[in-house]
Residue frames as qw, qx, qy, qz and C-alpha x, y, z in Angstrom:
[[0.335, -0.592, -0.649, 0.341, 130.45, 76.78, 107.51],
 [0.038, 0.859, 0.177, 0.478, 129.12, 80.33, 108.01],
 [0.513, -0.161, -0.454, 0.711, 131.20, 82.47, 110.32],
 [0.136, -0.713, -0.459, 0.512, 130.24, 85.56, 112.33],
 [0.146, -0.410, 0.296, 0.850, 131.66, 88.01, 109.81],
 [0.076, -0.193, -0.738, -0.642, 129.40, 86.61, 107.05],
 [0.168, -0.656, -0.720, 0.150, 126.44, 86.80, 109.34],
 [0.130, -0.670, -0.173, 0.710, 127.20, 90.50, 110.04],
 [0.082, -0.167, 0.553, 0.812, 127.69, 91.08, 106.34],
 [0.108, -0.401, -0.836, -0.358, 124.32, 89.53, 105.49],
 [0.157, -0.722, -0.573, 0.356, 122.55, 91.38, 108.31],
 [0.106, -0.496, 0.109, 0.855, 124.10, 94.76, 106.98],
 [0.016, -0.042, -0.681, -0.731, 122.87, 93.90, 103.46],
 [0.270, -0.547, -0.768, -0.195, 119.35, 93.12, 104.72],
 [0.086, -0.484, 0.167, -0.855, 119.54, 96.12, 107.14],
 [0.763, -0.465, -0.441, -0.087, 118.90, 93.91, 110.07],
 [0.056, -0.637, 0.549, -0.538, 120.05, 94.79, 113.51],
 [0.834, -0.180, -0.517, -0.075, 120.53, 91.33, 115.25],
 [0.586, -0.713, 0.315, -0.220, 121.09, 90.68, 118.89],
 [0.018, -0.537, 0.843, 0.004, 124.04, 88.34, 119.78],
 [0.546, 0.062, 0.801, -0.236, 121.45, 85.49, 120.34],
 [0.705, 0.634, 0.136, -0.287, 119.80, 86.18, 116.80],
 [0.246, 0.748, -0.584, -0.200, 123.24, 86.11, 115.26],
 [0.227, -0.297, 0.926, -0.062, 123.86, 82.73, 116.69],
 [0.635, 0.350, 0.623, -0.294, 120.44, 81.39, 115.71],
 [0.564, 0.749, -0.123, -0.324, 120.93, 82.88, 112.13],
 [0.066, 0.624, -0.773, -0.095, 124.37, 81.28, 111.92],
 [0.419, -0.034, 0.899, -0.118, 122.93, 77.77, 112.88],
 [0.624, 0.549, 0.390, -0.397, 119.94, 78.23, 110.56],
 [0.467, 0.760, -0.355, -0.279, 122.12, 79.10, 107.52],
 [0.109, -0.464, 0.877, 0.058, 124.50, 76.30, 108.35],
 [0.568, 0.172, 0.770, -0.236, 121.57, 73.81, 108.30],
 [0.626, 0.698, 0.129, -0.322, 120.35, 75.17, 104.95],
 [0.322, 0.699, -0.599, -0.219, 123.76, 74.90, 103.36],
 [0.372, -0.225, 0.896, -0.090, 123.91, 71.24, 104.80],
 [0.703, 0.437, 0.477, -0.296, 120.80, 70.45, 102.79],
 [0.523, 0.768, -0.284, -0.237, 122.51, 71.76, 99.58],
 [0.068, -0.541, 0.838, 0.016, 125.53, 69.46, 100.50],
 [0.582, 0.096, 0.778, -0.217, 123.08, 66.50, 100.66],
 [0.649, 0.669, 0.118, -0.342, 121.63, 67.51, 97.23],
 [0.249, 0.729, -0.603, -0.207, 125.22, 67.24, 95.75],
 [0.311, -0.284, 0.905, -0.058, 125.27, 63.65, 96.75],
 [0.723, 0.361, 0.423, -0.410, 122.20, 62.71, 94.67],
 [0.412, -0.080, 0.735, 0.532, 122.93, 60.63, 91.41],
 [0.457, 0.664, 0.184, -0.563, 121.61, 62.60, 88.51],
 [0.129, -0.273, 0.781, 0.546, 123.31, 60.65, 85.77],
 [0.058, 0.309, 0.878, 0.360, 120.81, 60.21, 82.84],
 [0.020, 0.741, 0.576, -0.345, 118.39, 62.89, 84.12],
 [0.316, 0.585, 0.332, 0.669, 117.54, 65.43, 81.52],
 [0.120, -0.219, -0.262, 0.932, 117.89, 69.18, 82.66],
 [0.010, 0.682, 0.605, 0.410, 114.77, 71.22, 82.65],
 [0.056, 0.319, -0.165, 0.932, 113.80, 74.67, 83.52],
 [0.569, -0.119, 0.274, -0.766, 110.22, 73.95, 84.71],
 [0.313, 0.026, 0.947, -0.072, 108.36, 70.66, 85.45],
 [0.471, 0.599, 0.640, -0.094, 105.56, 71.83, 83.23],
 [0.318, 0.221, 0.413, 0.824, 105.51, 73.62, 79.91],
 [0.054, 0.735, 0.432, -0.520, 103.95, 77.11, 80.32],
 [0.341, 0.390, 0.419, 0.746, 103.08, 79.57, 77.64],
 [0.019, -0.439, -0.291, 0.850, 102.40, 83.19, 78.32],
 [0.214, 0.638, 0.643, 0.366, 99.25, 84.53, 76.77],
 [0.167, -0.431, -0.155, 0.873, 99.66, 88.29, 76.53],
 [0.394, 0.806, 0.427, -0.116, 97.30, 90.73, 74.84],
 [0.497, 0.512, 0.170, 0.680, 98.49, 93.17, 72.27],
 [0.307, -0.506, -0.269, 0.759, 99.76, 96.37, 73.79],
 [0.211, 0.607, 0.500, 0.581, 97.40, 98.96, 72.22],
 [0.102, -0.063, -0.311, 0.943, 97.47, 102.55, 73.30],
 [0.109, -0.673, -0.725, -0.100, 94.08, 103.92, 74.47],
 [0.065, -0.838, -0.139, -0.525, 92.57, 106.95, 75.62],
 [0.320, 0.169, -0.559, 0.746, 94.31, 108.73, 78.61],
 [0.225, -0.666, -0.625, 0.340, 92.37, 109.69, 81.82],
 [0.079, 0.859, 0.162, 0.478, 91.11, 113.27, 81.71],
 [0.268, 0.400, -0.469, 0.740, 93.30, 115.55, 83.92],
 [0.520, -0.475, 0.157, -0.692, 90.30, 116.10, 86.19],
 [0.941, -0.214, -0.190, -0.183, 90.10, 112.42, 87.04],
 [0.707, 0.211, -0.434, 0.517, 93.81, 112.09, 87.63],
 [0.044, 0.430, -0.384, 0.816, 93.78, 115.08, 90.00],
 [0.711, -0.405, -0.010, -0.575, 90.73, 113.66, 91.82],
 [0.965, -0.115, -0.235, -0.033, 92.52, 110.38, 92.37],
 [0.548, 0.447, -0.420, 0.569, 96.02, 111.61, 93.03],
 [0.585, -0.586, -0.435, 0.353, 96.95, 111.83, 96.75],
 [0.170, -0.812, -0.013, 0.559, 98.74, 115.15, 96.02],
 [0.625, 0.656, 0.232, 0.353, 99.57, 117.27, 92.98],
 [0.372, -0.723, 0.135, 0.566, 102.56, 119.55, 92.55],
 [0.029, 0.558, -0.471, -0.683, 103.27, 121.59, 89.41],
 [0.735, 0.329, -0.244, -0.540, 100.84, 119.42, 87.36],
 [0.505, 0.271, -0.819, 0.015, 102.58, 116.21, 88.42],
 [0.829, -0.455, -0.241, -0.219, 101.27, 113.52, 90.76],
 [0.009, -0.575, 0.685, -0.447, 103.43, 113.50, 94.05],
 [0.882, -0.241, -0.375, -0.153, 103.68, 110.16, 95.81],
 [0.606, -0.736, 0.303, -0.023, 105.42, 109.22, 99.07],
 [0.260, 0.639, -0.724, -0.026, 109.14, 108.26, 98.75],
 [0.970, -0.123, -0.034, -0.205, 109.51, 104.55, 98.96],
 [0.856, 0.087, -0.172, 0.480, 113.40, 104.08, 98.95],
 [0.372, -0.913, 0.093, 0.137, 115.62, 105.81, 101.34],
 [0.709, 0.534, -0.310, 0.341, 119.13, 106.63, 100.13],
 [0.748, -0.486, -0.137, 0.430, 122.17, 106.42, 102.45]]
């Protein structure tokens, strides 16, 4: 069973701020999910061959061939902002 400390740890990892009611709901939901895994452990799988996928898939990739680069004027026209000859984009990850 999942306890309150584990819920707090998971919430911190996911950067969630849960209310006490949400913590209780999350604890119940995760308990039910883990209960389903316990049911799966009871299934008799003797004689069942392991597999990674139910269908065989093959990736078809093109050769990686270098081509012409965009002219600088096109890149500058498409870029949201340029700084010292480099494309500047908004920060997507915040550091603690």
